[in-house]
N, C-alpha and C positions, 0 to 999 in steps of 0.2 A: 504494500500500500504506500503510495507516494506521499511525500511530505505535505502536511497540511490538508490531507484528504479526510472525508467524513465517512464513518461507518454508521449506517442507519438500520436499526433492528426493530421489528414489530412483532416478532414471535420466533418460533423455531429454536434451533440450537446449533452450536458449532463445536465440533469435537477437538479441533486443533487450532492453534493460534496462527494468524496470518503473519507474513513477514512485514514488520512495520518499518516505516521511515523514521525520521527523527522526531516527528510530531504528527499526531492524528487527533481527530475529534470523534466522540462517540455520542450518538443520539438514540434514545429509546422512544419509539413512537407509540401512538395510542393503540391499545388492543381492547377488545370489547368485553371479554369475560374472564380473563386469567392474568396472572402475574408473569413477569419475565425475570428470570434469575440470570444475573450477569455471568459471562463465561470468558473464554479466551480472546474475545474481541477487546477486552480490557488489557492494555499492555502491562506486563510485569515490571518493566523498567520504570523507575520513579521519575524519569524525565520526559517520557514520550507522550503521555496523555495530556492534551491541552484542555479542551472543554468537554464536560460531561453534561449532557442535556437530557432532562427527565420530563417527557411529555406523558408517559403511560399513566392511565387513570385506573380506576377500580382497585385491584389488588396491587397495582403499581410495580415498581422495580425492586427486586430483592437482591442484595449484594451476595455474590458467590465468591468474591475475592475482595481484597483490601486495595482500593484504588488510590493513586496519588494524582490529584488534579492540579495542573500548573496554571490553568487559566480560570475559567468560571465553572463551578458546579451549580447548575441552574435547574431548580425544581420549579417547573412552570405551574401556573394556575390550574388546579385540577389534577396535577401530577403528584405522584407519591414515591418516596424513596424510603425503603425499609432496610435498616442495618442488618437484619436477619437474626435468627436465633443463635447463629454463630458469633454474633457481635463483632463483625468485621469493622476495623477502623477505617476512617477516611482521612487522608492527608491532603492538605492544601499547600501547594508550593508557594514560595515567597512571591508576594504580590498578587496572590490568587484571591478569588471571591467565592464565598459560600452564599448563594442567593436562593432564598426560599419564598416562593409565592404559592406554594401548595402544601403538602404534608410531608413532614420528616419524622419517621418512626425511629427514635434514638435508642430504644432498648437500653442495654448497658454498655454500648460501644463508646469509642472515643473519636473526636475530631481533633486532629493535630495540625496546627499552623506552623509551617516550616520557614518562618520569617514573617515579614509584614503580611497583613491580610485584612479582609473586610467581610463582615456579615451584612448582607443586603436583602432586599425584598420586603414585601408588605406583611408577611405572616410572622407573628412573634414565634421565634424558634426556641424550643426547650432542648438543651443539650444535656446528655448525661455526664460525660467527661469531656473536658476540653484541655488540650495541652498547648502551651505556647512555647515552641521548640520541643525537641524530643530527647534532650539530654546529650545528643551527639551533634545534631545540627542546631545552631543557635536560633532562637526565636527572634521576633521583632515586634513592632507595635501593631496591635490588632484593634480595629474599630468594630464594635459589636452592633452597630447599626441603630436606626431610630425606631424600628418596629417593637423593640423590647425583648431582648434575649434573656433566657433564664438558665442558670446552672443548677442541675438537679442532684449532682454528686460532687465532682471535684473539678475545680479550675486550677491546673498546675502551671506555675510560672517557672520555667526552666531558664537557663542562662540566655540573656539577651531578650527574653520575652517580657511583654508588658501590655496592658490595655491602654491604647492611645486616646480613645474617645468613646462615648456612648457605652459606659460600663454595663455589664449584665446585672440582672437581679439574681439573688441567691435564695434557693428554697430552704426550708427548715431542715432538710436532710443533707445540705451541701457543705462543702469545705473549700476554702481558698488555701492552696498549698504553695508556699515558696520553697523551691529546692534549687536555687541558683548555684550554690557551691562556690568554691574558690576562696573562701574567707574574705570576700570582697563586700564592702558596705553597699547595700542595695536599697535605694529609696523606693518606697511604695509609689505606685502610679494610679491611674484611674480605676484599676481593678478594686481598689480600696479607697474610694474618693469621699465617702460619706462617713462622718464621725458619729452621727446619730441617725436613727431612722427605724424602719420596720422591716424585719427580714421577710423577703418575698415580695415586698412592695417597693422599697427604696433601692434604686440602682446604685451599685458600688458599695453596698453595705453588707459585708459577709456575715454568714451565720456562725462560722467557725474558722479559725486560722491555724495552720500548721506551718512550722518553719523547720527545715531539715537540710541535710547534705552540706553542713558547715556554712549555711547561709547566714549572713549578718544583715538584719533588716533594720533600716533607719525609719522608724515609724513616723516621727513628726515630719521629717525631711522638708 
């Protein structure tokens, strides 16, 4: 498949992976009565998949692998993306966008931003786990968007990661986890922007905070 080409799937299955160029886009189109489980049309390389477009309605698209999206992960209006019972993770490459105008079934999976990133779309997205950086690749500033994102389990701030604007809300079961490491003094950012408020309602007001991995957190900063 040549560079920059599109793979469009509305059903069926593929048993073997095609030969990919350096960049492809994958779109899952509408089907009437059943879900689509992703297969080898999703590149295993972390650098090849540019845009992942979810149009499929009803039971939607169920992840069969863990994709790394370097452009836009776009859940369209009426579309549905399910992490699956296997809880496959989703990685968003640096500068990438997680855009939700439909339904995101987060289960207990993780969305990892591998650098700067943006949460966009009109649907308020509930994430189970979000990681800013993955402990190997440094994170960057992530804008959680104006629709009102919520963290239901853990927002992990790894080295380089921070919330740059529009912080999420934190549910009563959630935790903000700083694990930057390196014995470097790390100032809190917009992920903990509110000093007072109501958990679950006030953006940037964490329910619980954990500091680990030799992280030194400058709380007042």
